[in-house]
mmCIF file of the N, C-alpha and C atoms, coordinates in Angstrom:
data_MODEL
# 
_entry.id   MODEL 
# 
loop_
_atom_site.group_PDB 
_atom_site.id 
_atom_site.type_symbol 
_atom_site.label_atom_id 
_atom_site.label_alt_id 
_atom_site.label_comp_id 
_atom_site.label_asym_id 
_atom_site.label_entity_id 
_atom_site.label_seq_id 
_atom_site.pdbx_PDB_ins_code 
_atom_site.Cartn_x 
_atom_site.Cartn_y 
_atom_site.Cartn_z 
_atom_site.occupancy 
_atom_site.B_iso_or_equiv 
_atom_site.pdbx_formal_charge 
_atom_site.auth_seq_id 
_atom_site.auth_comp_id 
_atom_site.auth_asym_id 
_atom_site.auth_atom_id 
_atom_site.pdbx_PDB_model_num 
ATOM 1   N N  . UNK A 1 1  ? -12.375 -8.808  26.953 1.00 0.00 ? 1  UNK A N  1 
ATOM 2   C CA . UNK A 1 1  ? -12.921 -8.315  25.706 1.00 0.00 ? 1  UNK A CA 1 
ATOM 3   C C  . UNK A 1 1  ? -12.700 -9.397  24.638 1.00 0.00 ? 1  UNK A C  1 
ATOM 4   N N  . UNK A 1 2  ? -13.714 -9.692  23.910 1.00 0.00 ? 2  UNK A N  1 
ATOM 5   C CA . UNK A 1 2  ? -13.626 -10.750 22.911 1.00 0.00 ? 2  UNK A CA 1 
ATOM 6   C C  . UNK A 1 2  ? -13.030 -10.225 21.606 1.00 0.00 ? 2  UNK A C  1 
ATOM 7   N N  . UNK A 1 3  ? -12.716 -11.159 20.736 1.00 0.00 ? 3  UNK A N  1 
ATOM 8   C CA . UNK A 1 3  ? -12.132 -10.814 19.438 1.00 0.00 ? 3  UNK A CA 1 
ATOM 9   C C  . UNK A 1 3  ? -13.113 -9.997  18.595 1.00 0.00 ? 3  UNK A C  1 
ATOM 10  N N  . UNK A 1 4  ? -14.383 -10.313 18.703 1.00 0.00 ? 4  UNK A N  1 
ATOM 11  C CA . UNK A 1 4  ? -15.401 -9.564  17.948 1.00 0.00 ? 4  UNK A CA 1 
ATOM 12  C C  . UNK A 1 4  ? -15.459 -8.110  18.404 1.00 0.00 ? 4  UNK A C  1 
ATOM 13  N N  . UNK A 1 5  ? -15.305 -7.875  19.694 1.00 0.00 ? 5  UNK A N  1 
ATOM 14  C CA . UNK A 1 5  ? -15.322 -6.508  20.204 1.00 0.00 ? 5  UNK A CA 1 
ATOM 15  C C  . UNK A 1 5  ? -14.111 -5.724  19.710 1.00 0.00 ? 5  UNK A C  1 
ATOM 16  N N  . UNK A 1 6  ? -12.968 -6.380  19.614 1.00 0.00 ? 6  UNK A N  1 
ATOM 17  C CA . UNK A 1 6  ? -11.786 -5.709  19.070 1.00 0.00 ? 6  UNK A CA 1 
ATOM 18  C C  . UNK A 1 6  ? -11.998 -5.299  17.613 1.00 0.00 ? 6  UNK A C  1 
ATOM 19  N N  . UNK A 1 7  ? -12.613 -6.188  16.833 1.00 0.00 ? 7  UNK A N  1 
ATOM 20  C CA . UNK A 1 7  ? -12.871 -5.863  15.435 1.00 0.00 ? 7  UNK A CA 1 
ATOM 21  C C  . UNK A 1 7  ? -13.891 -4.737  15.295 1.00 0.00 ? 7  UNK A C  1 
ATOM 22  N N  . UNK A 1 8  ? -14.903 -4.754  16.131 1.00 0.00 ? 8  UNK A N  1 
ATOM 23  C CA . UNK A 1 8  ? -15.905 -3.686  16.100 1.00 0.00 ? 8  UNK A CA 1 
ATOM 24  C C  . UNK A 1 8  ? -15.269 -2.361  16.485 1.00 0.00 ? 8  UNK A C  1 
ATOM 25  N N  . UNK A 1 9  ? -14.447 -2.377  17.518 1.00 0.00 ? 9  UNK A N  1 
ATOM 26  C CA . UNK A 1 9  ? -13.790 -1.142  17.969 1.00 0.00 ? 9  UNK A CA 1 
ATOM 27  C C  . UNK A 1 9  ? -12.827 -0.624  16.897 1.00 0.00 ? 9  UNK A C  1 
ATOM 28  N N  . UNK A 1 10 ? -12.055 -1.516  16.273 1.00 0.00 ? 10 UNK A N  1 
ATOM 29  C CA . UNK A 1 10 ? -11.117 -1.096  15.222 1.00 0.00 ? 10 UNK A CA 1 
ATOM 30  C C  . UNK A 1 10 ? -11.867 -0.537  14.020 1.00 0.00 ? 10 UNK A C  1 
ATOM 31  N N  . UNK A 1 11 ? -12.942 -1.186  13.633 1.00 0.00 ? 11 UNK A N  1 
ATOM 32  C CA . UNK A 1 11 ? -13.740 -0.693  12.510 1.00 0.00 ? 11 UNK A CA 1 
ATOM 33  C C  . UNK A 1 11 ? -14.356 0.669   12.842 1.00 0.00 ? 11 UNK A C  1 
ATOM 34  N N  . UNK A 1 12 ? -14.772 0.841   14.074 1.00 0.00 ? 12 UNK A N  1 
ATOM 35  C CA . UNK A 1 12 ? -15.360 2.108   14.491 1.00 0.00 ? 12 UNK A CA 1 
ATOM 36  C C  . UNK A 1 12 ? -14.322 3.231   14.464 1.00 0.00 ? 12 UNK A C  1 
ATOM 37  N N  . UNK A 1 13 ? -13.100 2.953   14.917 1.00 0.00 ? 13 UNK A N  1 
ATOM 38  C CA . UNK A 1 13 ? -12.041 3.959   14.860 1.00 0.00 ? 13 UNK A CA 1 
ATOM 39  C C  . UNK A 1 13 ? -11.729 4.350   13.422 1.00 0.00 ? 13 UNK A C  1 
ATOM 40  N N  . UNK A 1 14 ? -11.651 3.379   12.536 1.00 0.00 ? 14 UNK A N  1 
ATOM 41  C CA . UNK A 1 14 ? -11.368 3.673   11.130 1.00 0.00 ? 14 UNK A CA 1 
ATOM 42  C C  . UNK A 1 14 ? -12.507 4.472   10.508 1.00 0.00 ? 14 UNK A C  1 
ATOM 43  N N  . UNK A 1 15 ? -13.741 4.078   10.791 1.00 0.00 ? 15 UNK A N  1 
ATOM 44  C CA . UNK A 1 15 ? -14.898 4.801   10.271 1.00 0.00 ? 15 UNK A CA 1 
ATOM 45  C C  . UNK A 1 15 ? -14.944 6.242   10.786 1.00 0.00 ? 15 UNK A C  1 
ATOM 46  N N  . UNK A 1 16 ? -14.666 6.428   12.059 1.00 0.00 ? 16 UNK A N  1 
ATOM 47  C CA . UNK A 1 16 ? -14.663 7.781   12.631 1.00 0.00 ? 16 UNK A CA 1 
ATOM 48  C C  . UNK A 1 16 ? -13.543 8.627   12.046 1.00 0.00 ? 16 UNK A C  1 
ATOM 49  N N  . UNK A 1 17 ? -12.389 8.015   11.786 1.00 0.00 ? 17 UNK A N  1 
ATOM 50  C CA . UNK A 1 17 ? -11.291 8.756   11.167 1.00 0.00 ? 17 UNK A CA 1 
ATOM 51  C C  . UNK A 1 17 ? -11.676 9.216   9.767  1.00 0.00 ? 17 UNK A C  1 
ATOM 52  N N  . UNK A 1 18 ? -12.251 8.333   8.985  1.00 0.00 ? 18 UNK A N  1 
ATOM 53  C CA . UNK A 1 18 ? -12.656 8.688   7.615  1.00 0.00 ? 18 UNK A CA 1 
ATOM 54  C C  . UNK A 1 18 ? -13.728 9.771   7.642  1.00 0.00 ? 18 UNK A C  1 
ATOM 55  N N  . UNK A 1 19 ? -14.687 9.631   8.527  1.00 0.00 ? 19 UNK A N  1 
ATOM 56  C CA . UNK A 1 19 ? -15.759 10.614  8.634  1.00 0.00 ? 19 UNK A CA 1 
ATOM 57  C C  . UNK A 1 19 ? -15.227 11.982  9.073  1.00 0.00 ? 19 UNK A C  1 
ATOM 58  N N  . UNK A 1 20 ? -14.334 11.995  10.040 1.00 0.00 ? 20 UNK A N  1 
ATOM 59  C CA . UNK A 1 20 ? -13.765 13.253  10.521 1.00 0.00 ? 20 UNK A CA 1 
ATOM 60  C C  . UNK A 1 20 ? -12.896 13.905  9.455  1.00 0.00 ? 20 UNK A C  1 
ATOM 61  N N  . UNK A 1 21 ? -12.100 13.106  8.764  1.00 0.00 ? 21 UNK A N  1 
ATOM 62  C CA . UNK A 1 21 ? -11.252 13.635  7.695  1.00 0.00 ? 21 UNK A CA 1 
ATOM 63  C C  . UNK A 1 21 ? -12.106 14.247  6.592  1.00 0.00 ? 21 UNK A C  1 
ATOM 64  N N  . UNK A 1 22 ? -13.177 13.570  6.220  1.00 0.00 ? 22 UNK A N  1 
ATOM 65  C CA . UNK A 1 22 ? -14.078 14.069  5.180  1.00 0.00 ? 22 UNK A CA 1 
ATOM 66  C C  . UNK A 1 22 ? -14.772 15.357  5.628  1.00 0.00 ? 22 UNK A C  1 
ATOM 67  N N  . UNK A 1 23 ? -15.243 15.383  6.862  1.00 0.00 ? 23 UNK A N  1 
ATOM 68  C CA . UNK A 1 23 ? -15.974 16.558  7.353  1.00 0.00 ? 23 UNK A CA 1 
ATOM 69  C C  . UNK A 1 23 ? -15.053 17.760  7.544  1.00 0.00 ? 23 UNK A C  1 
ATOM 70  N N  . UNK A 1 24 ? -13.821 17.517  7.938  1.00 0.00 ? 24 UNK A N  1 
ATOM 71  C CA . UNK A 1 24 ? -12.903 18.631  8.205  1.00 0.00 ? 24 UNK A CA 1 
ATOM 72  C C  . UNK A 1 24 ? -12.422 19.297  6.926  1.00 0.00 ? 24 UNK A C  1 
ATOM 73  N N  . UNK A 1 25 ? -12.599 18.656  5.787  1.00 0.00 ? 25 UNK A N  1 
ATOM 74  C CA . UNK A 1 25 ? -12.220 19.271  4.525  1.00 0.00 ? 25 UNK A CA 1 
ATOM 75  C C  . UNK A 1 25 ? -13.133 20.435  4.161  1.00 0.00 ? 25 UNK A C  1 
ATOM 76  N N  . UNK A 1 26 ? -14.275 20.530  4.802  1.00 0.00 ? 26 UNK A N  1 
ATOM 77  C CA . UNK A 1 26 ? -15.206 21.625  4.522  1.00 0.00 ? 26 UNK A CA 1 
ATOM 78  C C  . UNK A 1 26 ? -14.821 22.909  5.253  1.00 0.00 ? 26 UNK A C  1 
ATOM 79  N N  . UNK A 1 27 ? -13.873 22.836  6.166  1.00 0.00 ? 27 UNK A N  1 
ATOM 80  C CA . UNK A 1 27 ? -13.469 23.996  6.956  1.00 0.00 ? 27 UNK A CA 1 
ATOM 81  C C  . UNK A 1 27 ? -12.375 24.755  6.201  1.00 0.00 ? 27 UNK A C  1 
ATOM 82  N N  . UNK A 1 28 ? -12.553 26.063  6.084  1.00 0.00 ? 28 UNK A N  1 
ATOM 83  C CA . UNK A 1 28 ? -11.537 26.912  5.461  1.00 0.00 ? 28 UNK A CA 1 
ATOM 84  C C  . UNK A 1 28 ? -10.618 27.430  6.565  1.00 0.00 ? 28 UNK A C  1 
ATOM 85  N N  . UNK A 1 29 ? -9.662  26.618  6.922  1.00 0.00 ? 29 UNK A N  1 
ATOM 86  C CA . UNK A 1 29 ? -8.788  26.944  8.040  1.00 0.00 ? 29 UNK A CA 1 
ATOM 87  C C  . UNK A 1 29 ? -7.595  27.802  7.621  1.00 0.00 ? 29 UNK A C  1 
ATOM 88  N N  . UNK A 1 30 ? -7.447  28.082  6.352  1.00 0.00 ? 30 UNK A N  1 
ATOM 89  C CA . UNK A 1 30 ? -6.315  28.876  5.879  1.00 0.00 ? 30 UNK A CA 1 
ATOM 90  C C  . UNK A 1 30 ? -6.373  30.323  6.368  1.00 0.00 ? 30 UNK A C  1 
ATOM 91  N N  . UNK A 1 31 ? -7.545  30.780  6.739  1.00 0.00 ? 31 UNK A N  1 
ATOM 92  C CA . UNK A 1 31 ? -7.682  32.143  7.247  1.00 0.00 ? 31 UNK A CA 1 
ATOM 93  C C  . UNK A 1 31 ? -7.019  32.305  8.609  1.00 0.00 ? 31 UNK A C  1 
ATOM 94  N N  . UNK A 1 32 ? -6.864  31.209  9.347  1.00 0.00 ? 32 UNK A N  1 
ATOM 95  C CA . UNK A 1 32 ? -6.351  31.274  10.704 1.00 0.00 ? 32 UNK A CA 1 
ATOM 96  C C  . UNK A 1 32 ? -4.860  30.964  10.805 1.00 0.00 ? 32 UNK A C  1 
ATOM 97  N N  . UNK A 1 33 ? -4.225  30.647  9.684  1.00 0.00 ? 33 UNK A N  1 
ATOM 98  C CA . UNK A 1 33 ? -2.836  30.220  9.701  1.00 0.00 ? 33 UNK A CA 1 
ATOM 99  C C  . UNK A 1 33 ? -1.930  31.298  9.122  1.00 0.00 ? 33 UNK A C  1 
ATOM 100 N N  . UNK A 1 34 ? -0.680  31.270  9.543  1.00 0.00 ? 34 UNK A N  1 
ATOM 101 C CA . UNK A 1 34 ? 0.297   32.211  9.023  1.00 0.00 ? 34 UNK A CA 1 
ATOM 102 C C  . UNK A 1 34 ? 0.742   31.791  7.631  1.00 0.00 ? 34 UNK A C  1 
ATOM 103 N N  . UNK A 1 35 ? 1.175   32.762  6.869  1.00 0.00 ? 35 UNK A N  1 
ATOM 104 C CA . UNK A 1 35 ? 1.630   32.502  5.519  1.00 0.00 ? 35 UNK A CA 1 
ATOM 105 C C  . UNK A 1 35 ? 2.979   31.776  5.553  1.00 0.00 ? 35 UNK A C  1 
ATOM 106 N N  . UNK A 1 36 ? 3.187   30.885  4.601  1.00 0.00 ? 36 UNK A N  1 
ATOM 107 C CA . UNK A 1 36 ? 4.431   30.125  4.429  1.00 0.00 ? 36 UNK A CA 1 
ATOM 108 C C  . UNK A 1 36 ? 4.759   29.199  5.612  1.00 0.00 ? 36 UNK A C  1 
ATOM 109 N N  . UNK A 1 37 ? 3.750   28.686  6.264  1.00 0.00 ? 37 UNK A N  1 
ATOM 110 C CA . UNK A 1 37 ? 3.931   27.692  7.322  1.00 0.00 ? 37 UNK A CA 1 
ATOM 111 C C  . UNK A 1 37 ? 3.148   26.429  6.934  1.00 0.00 ? 37 UNK A C  1 
ATOM 112 N N  . UNK A 1 38 ? 3.475   25.889  5.772  1.00 0.00 ? 38 UNK A N  1 
ATOM 113 C CA . UNK A 1 38 ? 2.713   24.786  5.201  1.00 0.00 ? 38 UNK A CA 1 
ATOM 114 C C  . UNK A 1 38 ? 2.858   23.517  6.038  1.00 0.00 ? 38 UNK A C  1 
ATOM 115 N N  . UNK A 1 39 ? 4.074   23.166  6.394  1.00 0.00 ? 39 UNK A N  1 
ATOM 116 C CA . UNK A 1 39 ? 4.301   21.940  7.157  1.00 0.00 ? 39 UNK A CA 1 
ATOM 117 C C  . UNK A 1 39 ? 3.617   22.002  8.518  1.00 0.00 ? 39 UNK A C  1 
ATOM 118 N N  . UNK A 1 40 ? 3.714   23.124  9.181  1.00 0.00 ? 40 UNK A N  1 
ATOM 119 C CA . UNK A 1 40 ? 3.061   23.284  10.473 1.00 0.00 ? 40 UNK A CA 1 
ATOM 120 C C  . UNK A 1 40 ? 1.544   23.207  10.333 1.00 0.00 ? 40 UNK A C  1 
ATOM 121 N N  . UNK A 1 41 ? 1.008   23.746  9.256  1.00 0.00 ? 41 UNK A N  1 
ATOM 122 C CA . UNK A 1 41 ? -0.431  23.677  9.024  1.00 0.00 ? 41 UNK A CA 1 
ATOM 123 C C  . UNK A 1 41 ? -0.877  22.246  8.772  1.00 0.00 ? 41 UNK A C  1 
ATOM 124 N N  . UNK A 1 42 ? -0.079  21.486  8.032  1.00 0.00 ? 42 UNK A N  1 
ATOM 125 C CA . UNK A 1 42 ? -0.422  20.087  7.774  1.00 0.00 ? 42 UNK A CA 1 
ATOM 126 C C  . UNK A 1 42 ? -0.367  19.254  9.048  1.00 0.00 ? 42 UNK A C  1 
ATOM 127 N N  . UNK A 1 43 ? 0.631   19.489  9.880  1.00 0.00 ? 43 UNK A N  1 
ATOM 128 C CA . UNK A 1 43 ? 0.731   18.764  11.153 1.00 0.00 ? 43 UNK A CA 1 
ATOM 129 C C  . UNK A 1 43 ? -0.450  19.111  12.049 1.00 0.00 ? 43 UNK A C  1 
ATOM 130 N N  . UNK A 1 44 ? -0.794  20.380  12.108 1.00 0.00 ? 44 UNK A N  1 
ATOM 131 C CA . UNK A 1 44 ? -1.945  20.796  12.907 1.00 0.00 ? 44 UNK A CA 1 
ATOM 132 C C  . UNK A 1 44 ? -3.231  20.165  12.389 1.00 0.00 ? 44 UNK A C  1 
ATOM 133 N N  . UNK A 1 45 ? -3.389  20.101  11.084 1.00 0.00 ? 45 UNK A N  1 
ATOM 134 C CA . UNK A 1 45 ? -4.567  19.481  10.474 1.00 0.00 ? 45 UNK A CA 1 
ATOM 135 C C  . UNK A 1 45 ? -4.683  18.027  10.907 1.00 0.00 ? 45 UNK A C  1 
ATOM 136 N N  . UNK A 1 46 ? -3.586  17.272  10.831 1.00 0.00 ? 46 UNK A N  1 
ATOM 137 C CA . UNK A 1 46 ? -3.611  15.854  11.196 1.00 0.00 ? 46 UNK A CA 1 
ATOM 138 C C  . UNK A 1 46 ? -3.841  15.657  12.685 1.00 0.00 ? 46 UNK A C  1 
ATOM 139 N N  . UNK A 1 47 ? -3.270  16.521  13.512 1.00 0.00 ? 47 UNK A N  1 
ATOM 140 C CA . UNK A 1 47 ? -3.496  16.404  14.954 1.00 0.00 ? 47 UNK A CA 1 
ATOM 141 C C  . UNK A 1 47 ? -4.969  16.635  15.293 1.00 0.00 ? 47 UNK A C  1 
ATOM 142 N N  . UNK A 1 48 ? -5.566  17.630  14.678 1.00 0.00 ? 48 UNK A N  1 
ATOM 143 C CA . UNK A 1 48 ? -6.982  17.923  14.928 1.00 0.00 ? 48 UNK A CA 1 
ATOM 144 C C  . UNK A 1 48 ? -7.864  16.785  14.432 1.00 0.00 ? 48 UNK A C  1 
ATOM 145 N N  . UNK A 1 49 ? -7.578  16.280  13.235 1.00 0.00 ? 49 UNK A N  1 
ATOM 146 C CA . UNK A 1 49 ? -8.381  15.183  12.684 1.00 0.00 ? 49 UNK A CA 1 
ATOM 147 C C  . UNK A 1 49 ? -8.255  13.929  13.548 1.00 0.00 ? 49 UNK A C  1 
ATOM 148 N N  . UNK A 1 50 ? -7.040  13.581  13.938 1.00 0.00 ? 50 UNK A N  1 
ATOM 149 C CA . UNK A 1 50 ? -6.844  12.403  14.780 1.00 0.00 ? 50 UNK A CA 1 
ATOM 150 C C  . UNK A 1 50 ? -7.502  12.574  16.151 1.00 0.00 ? 50 UNK A C  1 
ATOM 151 N N  . UNK A 1 51 ? -7.376  13.763  16.724 1.00 0.00 ? 51 UNK A N  1 
ATOM 152 C CA . UNK A 1 51 ? -7.998  14.011  18.023 1.00 0.00 ? 51 UNK A CA 1 
ATOM 153 C C  . UNK A 1 51 ? -9.517  13.936  17.975 1.00 0.00 ? 51 UNK A C  1 
ATOM 154 N N  . UNK A 1 52 ? -10.100 14.551  16.973 1.00 0.00 ? 52 UNK A N  1 
ATOM 155 C CA . UNK A 1 52 ? -11.556 14.515  16.847 1.00 0.00 ? 52 UNK A CA 1 
ATOM 156 C C  . UNK A 1 52 ? -12.075 13.115  16.540 1.00 0.00 ? 52 UNK A C  1 
ATOM 157 N N  . UNK A 1 53 ? -11.341 12.382  15.710 1.00 0.00 ? 53 UNK A N  1 
ATOM 158 C CA . UNK A 1 53 ? -11.784 11.019  15.404 1.00 0.00 ? 53 UNK A CA 1 
ATOM 159 C C  . UNK A 1 53 ? -11.670 10.120  16.624 1.00 0.00 ? 53 UNK A C  1 
ATOM 160 N N  . UNK A 1 54 ? -10.631 10.311  17.439 1.00 0.00 ? 54 UNK A N  1 
ATOM 161 C CA . UNK A 1 54 ? -10.500 9.545   18.675 1.00 0.00 ? 54 UNK A CA 1 
ATOM 162 C C  . UNK A 1 54 ? -11.648 9.851   19.631 1.00 0.00 ? 54 UNK A C  1 
ATOM 163 N N  . UNK A 1 55 ? -11.958 11.127  19.798 1.00 0.00 ? 55 UNK A N  1 
ATOM 164 C CA . UNK A 1 55 ? -13.059 11.510  20.692 1.00 0.00 ? 55 UNK A CA 1 
ATOM 165 C C  . UNK A 1 55 ? -14.398 10.973  20.191 1.00 0.00 ? 55 UNK A C  1 
ATOM 166 N N  . UNK A 1 56 ? -14.628 11.035  18.899 1.00 0.00 ? 56 UNK A N  1 
ATOM 167 C CA . UNK A 1 56 ? -15.870 10.515  18.327 1.00 0.00 ? 56 UNK A CA 1 
ATOM 168 C C  . UNK A 1 56 ? -15.969 9.008   18.500 1.00 0.00 ? 56 UNK A C  1 
ATOM 169 N N  . UNK A 1 57 ? -14.866 8.304   18.308 1.00 0.00 ? 57 UNK A N  1 
ATOM 170 C CA . UNK A 1 57 ? -14.876 6.848   18.480 1.00 0.00 ? 57 UNK A CA 1 
ATOM 171 C C  . UNK A 1 57 ? -15.094 6.468   19.944 1.00 0.00 ? 57 UNK A C  1 
ATOM 172 N N  . UNK A 1 58 ? -14.467 7.191   20.856 1.00 0.00 ? 58 UNK A N  1 
ATOM 173 C CA . UNK A 1 58 ? -14.665 6.919   22.282 1.00 0.00 ? 58 UNK A CA 1 
ATOM 174 C C  . UNK A 1 58 ? -16.120 7.180   22.680 1.00 0.00 ? 58 UNK A C  1 
ATOM 175 N N  . UNK A 1 59 ? -16.674 8.250   22.177 1.00 0.00 ? 59 UNK A N  1 
ATOM 176 C CA . UNK A 1 59 ? -18.063 8.575   22.460 1.00 0.00 ? 59 UNK A CA 1 
ATOM 177 C C  . UNK A 1 59 ? -18.996 7.496   21.924 1.00 0.00 ? 59 UNK A C  1 
ATOM 178 N N  . UNK A 1 60 ? -18.715 7.026   20.708 1.00 0.00 ? 60 UNK A N  1 
ATOM 179 C CA . UNK A 1 60 ? -19.553 5.996   20.096 1.00 0.00 ? 60 UNK A CA 1 
ATOM 180 C C  . UNK A 1 60 ? -19.427 4.653   20.808 1.00 0.00 ? 60 UNK A C  1 
ATOM 181 N N  . UNK A 1 61 ? -18.229 4.281   21.205 1.00 0.00 ? 61 UNK A N  1 
ATOM 182 C CA . UNK A 1 61 ? -18.067 3.017   21.925 1.00 0.00 ? 61 UNK A CA 1 
ATOM 183 C C  . UNK A 1 61 ? -18.725 3.071   23.298 1.00 0.00 ? 61 UNK A C  1 
ATOM 184 N N  . UNK A 1 62 ? -18.835 4.255   23.854 1.00 0.00 ? 62 UNK A N  1 
ATOM 185 C CA . UNK A 1 62 ? -19.561 4.389   25.111 1.00 0.00 ? 62 UNK A CA 1 
ATOM 186 C C  . UNK A 1 62 ? -21.022 3.989   24.975 1.00 0.00 ? 62 UNK A C  1 
ATOM 187 N N  . UNK A 1 63 ? -21.619 4.300   23.830 1.00 0.00 ? 63 UNK A N  1 
ATOM 188 C CA . UNK A 1 63 ? -23.007 3.907   23.588 1.00 0.00 ? 63 UNK A CA 1 
ATOM 189 C C  . UNK A 1 63 ? -23.135 2.435   23.225 1.00 0.00 ? 63 UNK A C  1 
ATOM 190 N N  . UNK A 1 64 ? -22.148 1.914   22.529 1.00 0.00 ? 64 UNK A N  1 
ATOM 191 C CA . UNK A 1 64 ? -22.224 0.510   22.106 1.00 0.00 ? 64 UNK A CA 1 
ATOM 192 C C  . UNK A 1 64 ? -22.084 -0.441  23.286 1.00 0.00 ? 64 UNK A C  1 
ATOM 193 N N  . UNK A 1 65 ? -21.166 -0.131  24.198 1.00 0.00 ? 65 UNK A N  1 
ATOM 194 C CA . UNK A 1 65 ? -20.846 -1.068  25.277 1.00 0.00 ? 65 UNK A CA 1 
ATOM 195 C C  . UNK A 1 65 ? -21.411 -0.644  26.627 1.00 0.00 ? 65 UNK A C  1 
ATOM 196 N N  . UNK A 1 66 ? -22.552 0.027   26.625 1.00 0.00 ? 66 UNK A N  1 
ATOM 197 C CA . UNK A 1 66 ? -23.220 0.364   27.893 1.00 0.00 ? 66 UNK A CA 1 
ATOM 198 C C  . UNK A 1 66 ? -23.774 -0.930  28.481 1.00 0.00 ? 66 UNK A C  1 
ATOM 199 N N  . UNK A 1 67 ? -23.492 -1.118  29.739 1.00 0.00 ? 67 UNK A N  1 
ATOM 200 C CA . UNK A 1 67 ? -23.954 -2.358  30.399 1.00 0.00 ? 67 UNK A CA 1 
ATOM 201 C C  . UNK A 1 67 ? -25.177 -2.082  31.233 1.00 0.00 ? 67 UNK A C  1 
# 
């Protein structure tokens, strides 16, 4: 893998993270969480955002590097 591919992949991961974080702010997830569990809700939020951004980046790199 060349240096340019590493930069493209890193930029894609960052872009997918920003996009996922922005899109997930539209979800009203407070209805599904218990009261007074703020830290657990924040950890769950970050895990979901990181997981979705990783999956989106992997999916996108699959299209970019099809041989």
